[in-house]
VEXTIBA-25715 format. One record per residue (C-alpha): chain; residue number from 1; x, y, z. Coordinates in Angstrom, 2 decimals, always signed. Example, Ala and Ser with C-alpha at 12.3 -4.5 7.8 and 13.67 -1.06 7.14 Angstrom:
residues 2
R   chaine   num         X         Y         Z
R        A     1    +12.30     -4.50     +7.80
R        A     2    +13.67     -1.06     +7.14
END
This chain:
residues 341
R   chaine   num         X         Y         Z
R        A     1     +0.00     +0.00     +0.00
R        A     2     +1.37     +3.42     -0.92
R        A     3     +2.40     +5.54     +2.02
R        A     4     +0.28     +8.67     +2.43
R        A     5     +1.22    +11.99     +3.94
R        A     6     -0.91    +13.74     +6.57
R        A     7     -2.46    +15.70     +3.70
R        A     8     -3.86    +12.47     +2.23
R        A     9     -1.45    +12.62     -0.73
R        A    10     +1.50    +10.32     -1.42
R        A    11     +4.90    +11.94     -0.67
R        A    12     +5.67    +12.33     -4.40
R        A    13     +2.51    +14.47     -4.75
R        A    14     +3.26    +17.04     -2.05
R        A    15     +2.76    +20.61     -3.31
R        A    16     +5.90    +21.63     -5.19
R        A    17     +5.77    +25.20     -3.88
R        A    18     +5.58    +24.22     -0.23
R        A    19     +8.63    +24.64     +1.99
R        A    20     +9.49    +22.19     +4.76
R        A    21    +11.56    +22.21     +7.93
R        A    22    +12.73    +19.90    +10.70
R        A    23    +11.53    +20.77    +14.19
R        A    24    +13.33    +19.47    +17.27
R        A    25    +10.75    +18.00    +19.63
R        A    26    +13.19    +16.42    +22.09
R        A    27    +16.68    +17.39    +23.19
R        A    28    +18.40    +20.65    +24.08
R        A    29    +16.98    +22.50    +21.09
R        A    30    +13.33    +21.62    +21.72
R        A    31    +11.26    +23.96    +19.55
R        A    32    +14.20    +24.80    +17.29
R        A    33    +13.53    +24.66    +13.56
R        A    34    +15.89    +23.83    +10.68
R        A    35    +14.63    +25.06     +7.30
R        A    36    +15.16    +22.58     +4.47
R        A    37    +16.38    +23.73     +1.05
R        A    38    +14.24    +23.12     -2.04
R        A    39    +16.88    +20.63     -3.27
R        A    40    +20.04    +19.09     -1.89
R        A    41    +21.45    +16.68     +0.68
R        A    42    +21.99    +17.03     +4.40
R        A    43    +24.13    +14.75     +6.55
R        A    44    +22.96    +14.18    +10.12
R        A    45    +25.53    +12.86    +12.57
R        A    46    +28.05    +13.36    +15.33
R        A    47    +30.94    +14.43    +13.08
R        A    48    +31.99    +18.05    +12.86
R        A    49    +31.44    +18.03     +9.09
R        A    50    +27.76    +17.03     +9.40
R        A    51    +25.09    +19.53     +8.37
R        A    52    +23.07    +18.79    +11.50
R        A    53    +25.34    +17.78    +14.37
R        A    54    +23.94    +15.65    +17.17
R        A    55    +26.69    +15.21    +19.75
R        A    56    +25.64    +11.98    +21.42
R        A    57    +27.67     +8.83    +22.00
R        A    58    +25.00     +6.65    +20.38
R        A    59    +24.98     +8.73    +17.18
R        A    60    +27.43     +7.80    +14.41
R        A    61    +29.70    +10.40    +12.83
R        A    62    +27.72    +10.16     +9.60
R        A    63    +24.45     +8.71    +10.81
R        A    64    +21.84     +9.50     +8.15
R        A    65    +21.41    +11.33     +4.86
R        A    66    +18.42    +13.55     +4.11
R        A    67    +17.77    +14.04     +0.37
R        A    68    +15.42    +16.74     -0.93
R        A    69    +14.54    +16.39     -4.60
R        A    70    +12.58    +18.67     -6.90
R        A    71     +8.85    +18.58     -6.34
R        A    72     +9.35    +18.26     -2.59
R        A    73    +10.22    +14.58     -2.61
R        A    74    +12.08    +14.03     +0.66
R        A    75    +13.95    +10.86     +1.60
R        A    76    +16.02     +9.77     +4.58
R        A    77    +18.65     +7.03     +4.43
R        A    78    +20.54     +5.38     +7.27
R        A    79    +24.29     +5.43     +6.58
R        A    80    +25.06     +2.07     +8.24
R        A    81    +24.90     +3.71    +11.66
R        A    82    +25.62     +1.68    +14.79
R        A    83    +22.25     +2.25    +16.47
R        A    84    +19.98     +2.84    +13.50
R        A    85    +17.61     +5.50    +12.22
R        A    86    +13.89     +5.35    +13.05
R        A    87    +10.90     +6.96    +11.35
R        A    88     +7.68     +6.87    +13.37
R        A    89     +9.34     +4.27    +15.65
R        A    90    +10.15     +1.95    +12.70
R        A    91    +13.82     +1.21    +11.96
R        A    92    +14.57     +2.10     +8.35
R        A    93    +17.28     +1.76     +5.71
R        A    94    +15.81     +4.29     +3.29
R        A    95    +12.31     +5.71     +3.12
R        A    96    +10.33     +8.68     +1.87
R        A    97     +9.11    +11.24     +4.39
R        A    98     +5.69    +12.84     +4.75
R        A    99     +4.69    +15.96     +6.63
R        A   100     +4.28    +15.07    +10.30
R        A   101     +6.75    +12.15    +10.27
R        A   102     +9.06    +11.86    +13.29
R        A   103    +12.72    +10.93    +12.90
R        A   104    +14.60     +9.42    +15.85
R        A   105    +18.40     +9.59    +15.86
R        A   106    +20.06     +8.79    +19.16
R        A   107    +17.74    +10.39    +21.70
R        A   108    +16.84    +13.32    +19.45
R        A   109    +13.48    +13.43    +17.69
R        A   110    +12.93    +15.70    +14.68
R        A   111     +9.52    +16.25    +13.10
R        A   112     +9.01    +17.16     +9.43
R        A   113     +6.75    +20.21     +9.36
R        A   114     +5.63    +22.89     +6.97
R        A   115     +8.04    +25.83     +7.13
R        A   116     +5.02    +28.06     +7.73
R        A   117     +4.65    +26.44    +11.20
R        A   118     +8.07    +27.75    +12.19
R        A   119     +7.88    +30.09    +15.16
R        A   120    +11.47    +30.81    +16.14
R        A   121    +13.63    +29.77    +13.20
R        A   122    +17.11    +31.21    +13.04
R        A   123    +17.28    +33.66    +10.14
R        A   124    +21.02    +33.45     +9.55
R        A   125    +21.99    +31.27     +6.55
R        A   126    +25.18    +30.28     +4.81
R        A   127    +26.04    +31.47     +1.31
R        A   128    +24.46    +28.38     -0.31
R        A   129    +21.17    +28.84     +1.51
R        A   130    +21.75    +26.22     +4.21
R        A   131    +21.39    +27.23     +7.81
R        A   132    +24.38    +26.52    +10.06
R        A   133    +24.63    +23.14    +11.78
R        A   134    +22.77    +22.74    +15.04
R        A   135    +24.89    +21.21    +17.76
R        A   136    +22.66    +19.05    +19.96
R        A   137    +24.59    +18.42    +23.16
R        A   138    +24.00    +15.80    +25.79
R        A   139    +22.67    +17.23    +29.00
R        A   140    +22.34    +16.04    +32.57
R        A   141    +19.64    +16.62    +35.11
R        A   142    +20.05    +17.85    +38.64
R        A   143    +19.47    +15.16    +41.24
R        A   144    +15.70    +14.93    +41.83
R        A   145    +13.96    +14.30    +45.11
R        A   146    +13.93    +10.59    +46.02
R        A   147    +10.95     +8.63    +44.70
R        A   148     +9.51     +6.16    +47.20
R        A   149     +7.91     +2.91    +46.02
R        A   150     +5.46     +0.69    +47.87
R        A   151     +8.13     -0.50    +50.31
R        A   152    +11.54     +0.16    +48.82
R        A   153    +13.37     +3.34    +47.88
R        A   154    +14.29     +3.07    +44.19
R        A   155    +16.16     +6.32    +43.85
R        A   156    +19.70     +6.09    +42.49
R        A   157    +22.21     +8.95    +42.63
R        A   158    +22.72    +11.29    +39.68
R        A   159    +20.19    +10.07    +37.11
R        A   160    +20.85    +11.31    +33.59
R        A   161    +18.05    +12.81    +31.53
R        A   162    +18.49    +11.07    +28.20
R        A   163    +15.25    +12.12    +26.54
R        A   164    +12.66    +14.82    +27.17
R        A   165     +9.91    +16.65    +25.37
R        A   166     +6.26    +17.64    +25.18
R        A   167     +3.46    +15.06    +25.03
R        A   168     +1.61    +17.46    +22.75
R        A   169     +4.36    +17.00    +20.16
R        A   170     +5.03    +13.33    +20.92
R        A   171     +2.08    +11.40    +22.45
R        A   172     +2.86     +8.86    +25.15
R        A   173     +2.23     +5.87    +22.88
R        A   174     +4.89     +7.18    +20.49
R        A   175     +7.33     +7.82    +23.35
R        A   176     +6.87     +4.25    +24.61
R        A   177     +7.28     +2.78    +21.13
R        A   178    +10.41     +4.88    +20.65
R        A   179    +11.91     +3.62    +23.92
R        A   180    +11.01     +0.06    +22.94
R        A   181    +12.47     +0.33    +19.42
R        A   182    +15.76     +1.70    +20.76
R        A   183    +15.80     -0.70    +23.77
R        A   184    +16.08     +2.09    +26.30
R        A   185    +16.24     +1.48    +30.06
R        A   186    +15.22     +3.94    +32.76
R        A   187    +12.22     +5.63    +34.32
R        A   188     +9.90     +7.63    +32.08
R        A   189     +8.53    +10.50    +34.17
R        A   190     +5.29    +12.22    +33.17
R        A   191     +3.84    +15.52    +34.39
R        A   192     +0.46    +16.96    +33.41
R        A   193     -2.23    +19.04    +35.08
R        A   194     -0.48    +19.03    +38.45
R        A   195     -0.10    +15.23    +38.42
R        A   196     +2.89    +12.96    +38.01
R        A   197     +3.44     +9.37    +36.94
R        A   198     +6.33     +7.03    +36.24
R        A   199     +6.78     +4.16    +33.81
R        A   200     +9.79     +1.89    +34.36
R        A   201    +11.49     +0.44    +31.30
R        A   202    +14.21     -2.20    +30.99
R        A   203    +15.83     -2.85    +27.60
R        A   204    +12.75     -1.50    +25.86
R        A   205    +10.30     -3.60    +27.91
R        A   206     +7.74     -2.01    +30.22
R        A   207     +8.15     -3.42    +33.73
R        A   208     +6.15     -1.16    +36.07
R        A   209     +3.94     +1.93    +36.14
R        A   210     +2.89     +4.28    +38.95
R        A   211     -0.07     +6.64    +38.54
R        A   212     -0.07     +9.86    +40.57
R        A   213     +1.77     +8.34    +43.55
R        A   214     -0.68     +5.41    +43.91
R        A   215     +1.90     +2.68    +44.49
R        A   216     -0.75     +0.17    +45.56
R        A   217     -2.45     +0.38    +42.15
R        A   218     -1.59     -2.64    +39.95
R        A   219     +0.88     -1.63    +37.22
R        A   220     -1.40     -2.71    +34.34
R        A   221     -4.21     -0.53    +35.67
R        A   222     -1.82     +2.41    +36.05
R        A   223     -0.33     +1.95    +32.57
R        A   224     -3.69     +1.63    +30.81
R        A   225     -4.92     +4.77    +32.57
R        A   226     -1.89     +6.66    +31.24
R        A   227     -1.84     +5.29    +27.69
R        A   228     -4.02     +7.99    +26.13
R        A   229     -2.05    +10.87    +27.65
R        A   230     -1.36    +13.59    +25.05
R        A   231     -0.64    +16.64    +27.18
R        A   232     +2.07    +17.65    +29.62
R        A   233     +5.75    +16.79    +29.45
R        A   234     +7.94    +13.70    +29.69
R        A   235    +11.54    +12.86    +30.51
R        A   236    +13.46     +9.58    +30.45
R        A   237    +15.91     +9.27    +33.33
R        A   238    +18.55     +6.57    +33.08
R        A   239    +19.60     +4.84    +36.29
R        A   240    +22.70     +2.83    +37.07
R        A   241    +20.74     -0.13    +38.45
R        A   242    +17.10     -0.94    +37.67
R        A   243    +14.69     -1.04    +40.63
R        A   244    +12.96     -4.23    +41.74
R        A   245     +9.20     -4.60    +42.18
R        A   246     +7.02     -7.24    +43.77
R        A   247     +4.65     -7.14    +40.79
R        A   248     +5.78     -6.40    +37.24
R        A   249     +4.37     -6.15    +33.72
R        A   250     +5.12     -9.28    +31.72
R        A   251     +3.32     -8.80    +28.40
R        A   252     +5.24     -7.59    +25.31
R        A   253     +5.40     -3.81    +24.97
R        A   254     +3.62     -3.77    +21.60
R        A   255     +0.72     -5.77    +23.06
R        A   256     +0.45     -3.43    +26.06
R        A   257     +0.33     -0.40    +23.76
R        A   258     -2.33     -1.85    +21.46
R        A   259     -4.39     -3.23    +24.34
R        A   260     -4.09     +0.09    +26.16
R        A   261     -5.32     +2.01    +23.11
R        A   262     -8.27     -0.39    +22.68
R        A   263     -9.24     -0.07    +26.33
R        A   264     -8.84     +3.70    +26.29
R        A   265    -11.18     +4.03    +23.29
R        A   266    -13.81     +1.66    +24.72
R        A   267    -13.75     +3.34    +28.12
R        A   268    -14.08     +6.79    +26.55
R        A   269    -17.08     +5.60    +24.52
R        A   270    -18.87     +4.41    +27.68
R        A   271    -18.03     +7.54    +29.65
R        A   272    -19.15     +9.84    +26.85
R        A   273    -22.37     +7.90    +26.32
R        A   274    -23.31     +8.02    +30.01
R        A   275    -21.63    +11.36    +30.79
R        A   276    -19.76     +9.78    +33.69
R        A   277    -16.82    +12.16    +33.93
R        A   278    -17.20    +14.63    +36.82
R        A   279    -20.40    +12.89    +37.95
R        A   280    -21.28    +11.27    +41.28
R        A   281    -22.83     +7.83    +41.77
R        A   282    -24.73     +6.14    +44.60
R        A   283    -26.98     +3.10    +45.00
R        A   284    -30.66     +3.43    +44.30
R        A   285    -33.35     +3.38    +46.98
R        A   286    -35.50     +1.45    +46.99
R        A   287    -33.56     -1.24    +45.15
R        A   288    -35.22     -2.79    +42.08
R        A   289    -34.45     -6.28    +43.38
R        A   290    -32.44     -8.35    +45.88
R        A   291    -28.64     -8.05    +45.99
R        A   292    -28.34    -11.77    +45.22
R        A   293    -29.27    -10.86    +41.64
R        A   294    -25.89     -9.15    +41.22
R        A   295    -22.77    -10.89    +39.98
R        A   296    -19.69    -10.84    +42.25
R        A   297    -17.92     -7.97    +40.47
R        A   298    -21.16     -5.98    +40.29
R        A   299    -21.61     -6.38    +44.04
R        A   300    -18.01     -5.22    +44.63
R        A   301    -18.70     -1.93    +42.83
R        A   302    -22.18     -1.56    +44.36
R        A   303    -20.74     -1.80    +47.90
R        A   304    -18.28     +1.04    +47.22
R        A   305    -21.24     +3.32    +46.45
R        A   306    -22.80     +3.17    +49.94
R        A   307    -22.53     +6.96    +49.87
R        A   308    -22.31     +9.44    +46.96
R        A   309    -18.94     +8.86    +45.30
R        A   310    -17.27    +10.78    +42.44
R        A   311    -16.83     +8.57    +39.39
R        A   312    -13.08     +9.30    +39.26
R        A   313    -12.69     +8.21    +42.90
R        A   314    -14.62     +5.03    +42.13
R        A   315    -12.08     +4.23    +39.41
R        A   316     -9.30     +4.57    +42.01
R        A   317    -11.10     +2.48    +44.65
R        A   318    -12.25     -0.25    +42.29
R        A   319    -10.32     -3.55    +42.46
R        A   320    -10.74     -3.79    +38.68
R        A   321     -9.07     -2.03    +35.77
R        A   322    -10.78     +1.14    +34.55
R        A   323    -12.50     -0.36    +31.49
R        A   324    -14.01     -3.19    +33.53
R        A   325    -15.18     -0.69    +36.15
R        A   326    -16.83     +1.48    +33.50
R        A   327    -18.56     -1.59    +32.03
R        A   328    -19.86     -2.63    +35.47
R        A   329    -21.10     +0.89    +36.17
R        A   330    -22.94     +0.89    +32.85
R        A   331    -24.63     -2.44    +33.71
R        A   332    -25.63     -1.26    +37.22
R        A   333    -27.10     +1.94    +35.78
R        A   334    -29.03     -0.04    +33.17
R        A   335    -30.60     -2.35    +35.79
R        A   336    -31.16     +0.67    +38.07
R        A   337    -29.22     -0.61    +41.11
R        A   338    -27.22     +2.66    +41.10
R        A   339    -27.92     +6.17    +39.84
R        A   340    -26.09     +9.34    +38.88
R        A   341    -26.61    +12.38    +41.07
END
């Protein structure tokens, strides 16, 4: 099947008069924009003679070649780099690029955008129309406050921030896939709306997740609650030794992502249909029938609602994952054992 751009057109059919640029969405130059010429080649790598310099140990001296042909046909080719070049989390040898595609080299992510989206592009250019190389330097993070787990302190001294960015530019599912594709290890920290969460990764595999400091919440429940996150900021901190947990995630990362997306969509559909968000629930009085008519999981949720309870709190208190809880709430509302207030 022919690859389509975000405009619905194949890459070869992109408007010939449109100008493109690369926007840094992770790394030191987050928000920086590199205007692309109408034709030519750019070398991306660690070497001083590269057109775009990314000074990271896991970036080869000549890592990848970007080719811009007439008619806005844009290609990227991996130059036999040690750690590979990824486009939209897929490792590539050579491929065409479409507007909106994300390129991962080392721990730097660049997004192909329309030059008209540029907000703070450097105006200085060289005599041949190319902008000067951008030197993306490794950076370290000040020691954070210790993070306490359920029973064990997992904090290690001097963690290094190896990846950071905005979830608006790079949704959490893409960040996780990127960490998996490049076999990263560390703790992925998330901050949004005054809340925080952590996802622990070992060699690209998800091993544990903590939602908003709730260390007693099962890691699958925490991860699936986070999977649709598309706002806030993220950072990957690399630790010397991985922490140990009494309960870990065991399913493959790709399965967890796809299952999380499915659950997120189904849960949203139920919540939108019943307008559950920001509502309160309690059991009905009088009851439409005896409690023995309820299944075990229905009775578990019913008993939590002995007094008016916000739906979001019910999700936290429920012994079940969020989708199952939403499904049970829907059933109890349908048979009129509980009501919204």
